[in-house]
C-alpha positions in Angstrom: 196.8 0.6 -98.3 198.2 -0.9 -101.4 196.9 -4.3 -100.4 193.4 -2.9 -99.8 193.4 -1.1 -103.1 194.5 -4.3 -104.8 191.6 -6.3 -103.1 189.1 -3.6 -104.2 190.4 -3.7 -107.7 190.1 -7.5 -107.8 186.6 -7.3 -106.5 185.6 -4.8 -109.2 187.2 -7.0 -111.9 185.3 -10.1 -110.6 182.0 -8.1 -110.4 182.5 -7.0 -114.0 183.2 -10.5 -115.1 180.2 -11.8 -113.2 177.9 -9.1 -114.8 179.2 -10.1 -118.2 178.4 -13.8 -117.6 175.0 -13.0 -116.3 174.3 -10.8 -119.3 175.4 -13.5 -121.7 173.2 -16.1 -119.9 170.2 -13.7 -120.1 170.8 -13.4 -123.8 170.9 -17.1 -124.2 167.6 -17.5 -122.2 165.9 -14.8 -124.2 167.1 -16.4 -127.5 165.9 -19.8 -126.3 162.5 -18.4 -125.3 162.1 -16.7 -128.7 163.0 -20.0 -130.4 160.3 -21.8 -128.4 157.7 -19.2 -129.3 158.7 -19.3 -132.9 158.6 -23.1 -132.9 155.1 -23.1 -131.4 153.9 -20.7 -134.0 155.3 -22.8 -136.8 153.8 -25.9 -135.3 150.4 -24.2 -135.0 150.6 -23.2 -138.7 151.6 -26.8 -139.6 148.7 -28.3 -137.6 146.1 -25.9 -138.9 143.6 -27.7 -141.1 143.1 -26.1 -144.4 139.6 -26.0 -145.8 139.2 -26.2 -149.6 135.9 -25.4 -151.3 136.7 -27.7 -154.2 139.4 -30.3 -155.0 139.7 -31.5 -158.6 141.6 -34.7 -159.2 141.6 -37.8 -161.4 142.3 -40.1 -158.5 142.7 -40.0 -154.7 144.3 -43.0 -152.9 144.0 -43.6 -149.1 146.6 -45.9 -147.5 146.9 -47.2 -143.9 150.0 -47.1 -141.6 151.6 -50.0 -143.5 151.2 -48.3 -146.9 148.4 -50.7 -148.0 145.7 -49.1 -150.2 142.4 -49.0 -148.3 140.3 -46.7 -150.4 140.4 -45.2 -153.9 138.3 -42.4 -155.5 138.9 -42.4 -159.2 137.5 -41.3 -162.5 138.9 -44.5 -164.1 139.0 -47.4 -161.7 141.5 -50.2 -162.3 140.4 -53.8 -162.6 139.7 -55.6 -159.3 142.5 -57.7 -157.8 141.1 -60.5 -155.7 142.7 -63.2 -153.5 145.8 -65.0 -154.8 146.4 -62.1 -157.2 143.5 -63.0 -159.6 142.4 -60.0 -161.7 138.7 -59.6 -162.2 137.9 -57.5 -165.3 135.2 -54.9 -164.9 134.0 -55.3 -168.4 133.5 -51.5 -168.7 135.2 -48.3 -167.7 134.0 -47.3 -164.3 134.3 -44.4 -162.0 133.6 -44.0 -158.2 134.8 -45.2 -154.8 136.5 -48.6 -154.1 137.2 -50.1 -150.7 140.0 -52.5 -149.9 140.8 -54.8 -146.9 143.9 -55.1 -144.8 145.6 -57.1 -147.6 144.7 -54.6 -150.3 142.1 -56.9 -151.8 139.1 -55.1 -153.3 136.0 -55.7 -151.1 133.4 -53.5 -152.8 132.5 -50.1 -154.1 130.0 -47.5 -155.3 130.5 -46.9 -159.0 129.0 -45.8 -162.3 129.7 -47.7 -165.6 130.3 -46.0 -168.9 128.8 -49.0 -170.8 125.1 -49.2 -170.0 125.4 -46.2 -167.6 124.4 -48.2 -164.6 125.1 -47.1 -161.1 125.8 -49.8 -158.6 126.9 -50.7 -155.1 128.9 -53.9 -154.8 130.1 -56.0 -151.9 132.7 -58.7 -152.4 134.3 -61.6 -150.5 138.1 -62.0 -151.0 137.4 -64.2 -154.0 134.3 -63.0 -155.8 131.4 -60.6 -155.8 128.7 -61.5 -153.3 126.1 -58.7 -153.4 124.9 -56.2 -156.0 122.5 -53.3 -155.8 122.1 -51.7 -159.2 119.9 -49.1 -161.0 119.7 -48.5 -164.7 119.5 -45.2 -166.5 116.2 -45.6 -168.5 113.3 -43.4 -167.7 110.5 -45.7 -168.8 111.6 -49.1 -167.3 113.4 -47.5 -164.3 115.1 -50.9 -163.8 116.7 -51.7 -160.5 117.8 -54.9 -158.7 119.2 -56.3 -155.4 121.0 -59.6 -155.8 122.7 -61.7 -153.2 124.5 -65.0 -154.2 127.0 -67.7 -153.6 128.2 -70.7 -155.6 125.0 -72.6 -154.9 122.5 -70.0 -156.0 121.1 -66.6 -155.6 118.1 -64.5 -154.4 117.1 -61.4 -156.3 114.6 -58.6 -155.9 114.2 -56.9 -159.3 111.9 -54.4 -160.9 112.1 -53.7 -164.7 109.9 -53.6 -167.8 108.9 -57.2 -167.1 107.5 -56.3 -163.7 108.6 -56.4 -160.1 109.4 -59.9 -158.7 111.3 -62.0 -156.2 113.4 -64.7 -157.7 115.3 -67.6 -156.2 117.7 -69.6 -158.4 120.2 -72.5 -158.0 123.4 -72.6 -160.0 121.5 -73.2 -163.3 117.9 -71.9 -163.3 115.0 -70.3 -161.5 113.6 -72.4 -158.7 110.9 -69.9 -157.5 109.6 -66.6 -158.7 106.9 -64.5 -157.1 104.9 -63.3 -159.0 105.9 -65.1 -162.1 106.6 -62.8 -165.0 107.5 -63.2 -168.7 110.5 -61.6 -170.5 109.7 -58.7 -172.7 109.5 -59.2 -176.5 112.8 -57.2 -176.9 114.5 -59.5 -174.4 113.2 -62.6 -176.1 114.6 -61.3 -179.4 118.0 -60.9 -177.7 117.9 -64.5 -176.4 117.1 -65.8 -179.8 120.0 -63.9 -181.3 122.5 -65.9 -179.2 124.4 -68.1 -181.7 125.6 -70.9 -179.4 123.0 -73.7 -179.0 120.9 -73.5 -175.8 122.9 -70.6 -174.5 120.1 -68.2 -175.0 117.8 -70.6 -173.1 120.3 -70.8 -170.3 120.3 -67.0 -170.0 116.5 -66.9 -170.0 116.2 -69.7 -167.4 118.6 -67.9 -165.1 116.1 -65.0 -164.8 112.7 -66.5 -165.6 110.7 -69.7 -165.1 111.0 -72.6 -167.5 107.4 -72.1 -168.6 108.0 -68.4 -169.4 111.2 -69.3 -171.3 109.5 -72.0 -173.4 106.9 -69.4 -174.5 109.6 -66.7 -175.1 111.8 -68.9 -177.3 109.1 -70.7 -179.2 109.4 -70.3 -183.0 
């Protein structure tokens, strides 16, 4: 009898211990489940894309996976850094968007300039500018130009107060212009003001025919 009671008592103790372990395991499972749910909620909050009606900043820089700058939106763009670390001065404060290649070299942009108030789209090789699409600010002349060039020459489609024309140049002067136009009197006056000998003529012959420049610069 005593032996039976002892066995029953041991069974009850074992059952109590088992229930306690099961209870503890259930609590662990419930706690783990709550952590998973909480983590999912936090992840969803972190992944949620915020939408802003307006962002005001002086500059926004976009980098790739290696940390190389690939795009820049700025109210005061830095000078261009070309291949071999050569710095190309802009000549005027500029604001807009610049694009860079995998080496971080500037390859073009869409900007406005403070000096002259021109707006322009530029495309560059790794070494120098290769294409330019520009519009001036004036109401009367409504000047604009598209210019493509390399070391040997250029082709330009331009419309300004001198008239619309297509011009082909070599490295020094105009080779063909259709239709041929003459520089305005104001532009001729600017060429004549150039102090260095023949430099004003070089400027003129870079945009107009030799015949037109002879008439423009005649005393």
